N, C-alpha and C positions, 0 to 999 in steps of 0.2 A: 503508448506508455504502459508500463507494467508497475504495479504497486504491491509490495509485500508488507504486511503488518504483523509484527510479533508482539505478543502480550506478555505482561509481567507475571512472574510466578506467584506474586502475592495475591493475585486474583483467586488462585486455588487454595492458598494458605488460609485465607479468611473463612473458608467453608461455605460461602454463599454461591459460588459458581457451580453449575450443574451441567454444563455443556460438554462437547467433545474435548478431550485432552490428549497430549502426547508426552513422552518422556524426553527431556532435553539431554545435552551431552554430559551433564553432571548427575543424571539420574533423578532429577526433580520432575514433578508433574507440573505442566504448564498448559494453559488453554491453547487449543489448536489455532494457528495463525490464519489470517485472511489473505487471499491472493486474488488479484483481478487485473484486467487490462482493458484499455480502451484505444480506439483508433481515431486519430485526428482526421478531419476532412481533407486538409491540405498540408504539405510540408510547411513548417514554421519555425522561427527562432524567437518569436515574441514571448517574453516571459509571462505576460498577462494571460495568454492563451494556454500555455503550459501549466501555469499555476491553477487556472480555472478547471482544466481537465483533470488535474491531479486531485484537487479538492472534491470535485464531483465524484470521482472514483472512490476516494476515501469515504465519503459520506455513504456511498452505496454498499461498500464491502465491510467496513469496520463495525465492530460491536461497540456501541457507545457506552455500554455499562462497564467495560473493562479498561484498565489502565494499560497504556501502550508502552512497551519496552524499546522497540526499534521500528524504524520505517526504512524500507529500501525502495528506491525509485530507479527504474531503468528506462532508457530511451531505446525503442526498437526501430528497425528499418531506417536508420539514420542515413541521410544522403548529404553529399558535399554541397555546401552552399555556393551555388554558381549564379547568384543574382536573382533568386526567387523573389518575386514581388508579393507582398502581403496584400490580399484583397479585402 
C-alpha cells in the first residue's frame, strides 16, 4: 500500500508552521506532503487488514499538527484473486 498525504495551505497562512514547504500549482506556499508505503505479509482482500495497514501507515508518516487537504491511497503489486485463502 502506498499513501500520500497533502496538507492544506491554511497551515502556512496562519504563520505557525515552520517546516519544509513547496509551491503548489497556483503559486501558493503549502507544507510539503507526506509519502510512505508498507508491504502486507500476504495477498488479501479483507477490508479490515487493508484499513488497519493504511491507518498504521498514516499514523507513522502524517504530521498530526497539520490539517489534511487530500489523501491518496494506492494498491501496489495487485494479483488476480484466484481463490487465495485468508489465514
